[in-house]
TIFIRO-932136 format. One record per atom (N, C-alpha, C, O): residue in three letters; x, y negated, z negated. Coordinates in steps of 0.1 Angstrom, whole numbers, padded with zeros to 4 digits, always signed. Layout:
N
alaXYZ...
***
This chain:
71
asp+0445+0343+0480asp+0434+0352+0482asp+0436+0364+0473asp+0446+0372+0475ser+0427+0366+0464ser+0429+0377+0454ser+0427+0391+0460ser+0429+0401+0453asn+0422+0391+0472asn+0420+0404+0479asn+0432+0409+0486asn+0433+0420+0491lys+0443+0401+0487lys+0455+0405+0493lys+0465+0408+0482lys+0464+0403+0470val+0475+0416+0485val+0485+0421+0475val+0496+0410+0475val+0506+0412+0482thr+0494+0400+0466thr+0504+0389+0466thr+0507+0386+0451thr+0502+0391+0442thr+0517+0376+0450thr+0521+0372+0436thr+0525+0357+0437thr+0529+0352+0447ala+0525+0351+0425ala+0531+0338+0423ala+0544+0340+0415ala+0545+0348+0406his+0554+0332+0419his+0567+0332+0412his+0572+0318+0411his+0569+0310+0420lys+0579+0314+0401lys+0584+0301+0399lys+0594+0296+0409lys+0593+0284+0413thr+0603+0304+0414thr+0614+0299+0422thr+0617+0307+0435thr+0623+0302+0444leu+0612+0320+0436leu+0615+0328+0448leu+0609+0322+0460leu+0598+0316+0459pro+0615+0322+0471pro+0610+0316+0484pro+0597+0323+0488pro+0595+0336+0486phe+0587+0316+0493phe+0575+0322+0499phe+0579+0332+0509phe+0588+0330+0517gly+0572+0343+0509gly+0575+0354+0519gly+0583+0365+0513gly+0585+0375+0519thr+0590+0362+0502thr+0598+0372+0495thr+0589+0384+0492thr+0579+0383+0486lys+0594+0396+0495lys+0587+0409+0491lys+0593+0414+0478lys+0606+0415+0477leu+0585+0418+0469leu+0589+0424+0457leu+0582+0438+0455leu+0570+0439+0458lys+0589+0447+0449lys+0583+0460+0445lys+0581+0459+0430lys+0591+0457+0422ile+0569+0460+0426ile+0565+0459+0412ile+0561+0473+0407ile+0553+0479+0413thr+0567+0478+0396thr+0564+0491+0391thr+0559+0489+0377thr+0566+0483+0368asn+0547+0494+0374asn+0542+0495+0360asn+0550+0505+0353asn+0549+0517+0356thr+0557+0500+0343thr+0566+0509+0335thr+0559+0520+0327thr+0564+0530+0324lys+0546+0517+0324lys+0539+0527+0316lys+0533+0538+0324lys+0534+0550+0320ser+0528+0535+0336ser+0521+0545+0345ser+0530+0550+0356ser+0528+0561+0362gly+0540+0542+0360gly+0549+0546+0371gly+0543+0541+0385gly+0549+0543+0395lys+0531+0536+0384lys+0524+0531+0397lys+0532+0519+0402lys+0537+0511+0394ser+0533+0518+0415ser+0540+0506+0421ser+0533+0501+0433ser+0525+0508+0439thr+0536+0489+0437thr+0531+0483+0449thr+0541+0472+0454thr+0550+0468+0446ile+0540+0469+0466ile+0548+0458+0472ile+0540+0446+0474ile+0529+0447+0480val+0544+0435+0469val+0537+0422+0470val+0545+0412+0477val+0557+0413+0478thr+0539+0401+0482thr+0545+0390+0488thr+0543+0378+0480thr+0532+0375+0476val+0554+0370+0478val+0553+0357+0470val+0546+0347+0480val+0551+0345+0491asn+0535+0342+0475asn+0528+0332+0483asn+0523+0320+0475asn+0515+0312+0480asp+0528+0319+0462asp+0523+0308+0454asp+0533+0305+0443asp+0543+0313+0441arg+0532+0294+0436arg+0541+0290+0425arg+0533+0293+0412arg+0521+0292+0411gly+0541+0297+0402gly+0536+0300+0389gly+0542+0313+0384gly+0551+0318+0390pro+0539+0319+0373pro+0529+0313+0363pro+0536+0302+0355pro+0549+0301+0355phe+0529+0294+0349phe+0534+0283+0341phe+0534+0285+0326phe+0532+0276+0318val+0535+0298+0322val+0537+0302+0309val+0551+0308+0307val+0554+0317+0315lys+0559+0303+0298lys+0573+0306+0297lys+0576+0321+0297lys+0586+0326+0303ser+0568+0328+0290ser+0571+0343+0287ser+0567+0352+0299ser+0569+0364+0299arg+0561+0346+0309arg+0556+0354+0321arg+0565+0351+0333arg+0569+0340+0336val+0567+0362+0341val+0575+0361+0353val+0567+0360+0366val+0571+0352+0374leu+0556+0368+0366leu+0548+0368+0378leu+0533+0366+0375leu+0529+0369+0363asp+0526+0362+0384asp+0511+0362+0383asp+0506+0369+0396asp+0506+0363+0407ile+0502+0381+0394ile+0498+0390+0405ile+0483+0388+0409ile+0475+0385+0400ser+0480+0391+0421ser+0466+0390+0426ser+0458+0402+0420ser+0463+0412+0415ser+0445+0401+0421ser+0436+0411+0417ser+0438+0424+0424ser+0438+0435+0418ala+0441+0423+0437ala+0444+0435+0445ala+0456+0442+0441ala+0457+0454+0440ala+0467+0434+0437ala+0479+0440+0432ala+0477+0447+0418ala+0482+0458+0416ala+0469+0440+0410ala+0466+0445+0397ala+0458+0459+0398ala+0460+0468+0390gln+0449+0459+0408gln+0441+0471+0410gln+0451+0483+0414gln+0450+0494+0409glu+0460+0480+0423glu+0470+0490+0427glu+0479+0495+0416glu+0483+0507+0416leu+0482+0486+0407leu+0491+0490+0395leu+0483+0496+0384leu+0489+0500+0374gly+0470+0496+0384gly+0462+0501+0373gly+0461+0492+0361gly+0460+0497+0350val+0462+0479+0363val+0462+0470+0352val+0451+0459+0354val+0452+0448+0348ile+0441+0462+0361ile+0431+0452+0365ile+0424+0446+0352ile+0421+0434+0353asn+0423+0453+0342asn+0416+0448+0330asn+0426+0445+0318asn+0421+0442+0307arg+0439+0446+0321arg+0449+0445+0310arg+0453+0431+0308arg+0456+0427+0297gly+0455+0423+0319gly+0460+0410+0317gly+0475+0409+0317gly+0481+0403+0327ile+0481+0414+0307ile+0496+0414+0306ile+0501+0428+0305ile+0495+0436+0298phe+0512+0431+0312phe+0518+0444+0312phe+0533+0443+0314phe+0538+0433+0319thr+0540+0454+0311thr+0555+0454+0314thr+0557+0461+0327thr+0552+0471+0330ala+0566+0454+0335ala+0569+0459+0348ala+0583+0458+0352ala+0591+0450+0346glu+0588+0467+0361glu+0601+0466+0367glu+0599+0459+0380glu+0590+0462+0388ile+0607+0449+0383ile+0606+0441+0395ile+0619+0442+0403ile+0630+0440+0398glu+0617+0446+0416glu+0628+0447+0425glu+0626+0438+0437glu+0615+0439+0444ile+0636+0430+0441ile+0635+0422+0453ile+0639+0430+0465ile+0650+0436+0465leu+0630+0431+0475leu+0633+0439+0487leu+0639+0430+0498leu+0636+0418+0499asp+0648+0435+0506asp+0654+0428+0517asp+0644+0427+0529asp+0648+0421+0539
***
Protein backbone atom coordinates (compact mmCIF):
# COMPACT_ATOMS: atom_id res chain seq x y z
CA ASP A 1 0.00 0.00 0.00
CA SER A 2 1.76 3.14 -1.20
CA ASN A 3 -0.28 5.25 1.27
CA LYS A 4 1.41 3.58 4.25
CA VAL A 5 4.95 4.39 5.40
CA THR A 6 6.62 1.12 4.40
CA THR A 7 9.64 -0.26 2.58
CA ALA A 8 10.93 -3.30 0.76
CA HIS A 9 14.27 -4.86 1.75
CA LYS A 10 16.02 -7.96 0.39
CA THR A 11 16.66 -9.79 3.68
CA LEU A 12 15.37 -8.01 6.79
CA PRO A 13 12.41 -9.75 8.45
CA PHE A 14 8.94 -8.40 7.77
CA GLY A 15 7.89 -6.06 10.56
CA THR A 16 11.39 -4.65 11.09
CA LYS A 17 11.27 -0.91 11.83
CA LEU A 18 13.86 1.33 10.16
CA LYS A 19 14.62 5.00 10.64
CA ILE A 20 15.51 6.50 7.27
CA THR A 21 17.14 9.93 7.14
CA ASN A 22 17.58 11.89 3.93
CA THR A 23 21.23 12.97 4.25
CA LYS A 24 20.70 16.06 2.10
CA SER A 25 17.70 17.55 3.93
CA GLY A 26 17.93 15.89 7.34
CA LYS A 27 14.28 14.82 7.12
CA SER A 28 13.59 11.38 8.57
CA THR A 29 10.77 8.88 8.92
CA ILE A 30 10.21 5.47 10.44
CA VAL A 31 9.15 2.73 8.03
CA THR A 32 8.18 -0.91 8.40
CA VAL A 33 9.60 -3.64 6.14
CA ASN A 34 6.64 -5.34 4.46
CA ASP A 35 7.96 -6.52 1.09
CA ARG A 36 11.02 -7.94 -0.71
CA GLY A 37 13.18 -5.94 -3.04
CA PRO A 38 14.56 -3.87 -4.62
CA PHE A 39 16.04 -6.17 -7.21
CA VAL A 40 18.62 -3.68 -8.47
CA LYS A 41 22.09 -4.39 -7.02
CA SER A 42 22.98 -0.78 -6.22
CA ARG A 43 19.78 -0.10 -4.22
CA VAL A 44 19.15 -1.03 -0.58
CA LEU A 45 15.49 -0.06 -0.06
CA ASP A 46 12.38 0.58 -2.10
CA ILE A 47 10.23 2.99 -0.08
CA SER A 48 6.52 3.69 -0.44
CA SER A 49 5.15 6.93 -1.85
CA ALA A 50 4.06 7.98 1.65
CA ALA A 51 7.61 7.49 2.97
CA ALA A 52 9.06 9.37 -0.01
CA GLN A 53 6.66 12.24 0.68
CA GLU A 54 7.78 12.43 4.33
CA LEU A 55 11.44 12.43 3.27
CA GLY A 56 10.93 15.09 0.62
CA VAL A 57 12.03 12.86 -2.25
CA ILE A 58 8.71 12.10 -3.94
CA ASN A 59 9.92 13.20 -7.39
CA ARG A 60 13.60 12.27 -7.06
CA GLY A 61 13.54 8.50 -7.46
CA ILE A 62 17.00 7.84 -6.00
CA PHE A 63 18.56 9.59 -3.02
CA THR A 64 21.24 9.04 -0.38
CA ALA A 65 19.99 8.06 3.07
CA GLU A 66 21.21 6.95 6.45
CA ILE A 67 19.41 3.80 7.61
CA GLU A 68 19.11 2.72 11.24
CA ILE A 69 17.48 -0.52 12.41
CA LEU A 70 15.26 0.17 15.42
CA ASP A 71 14.64 -2.36 18.19
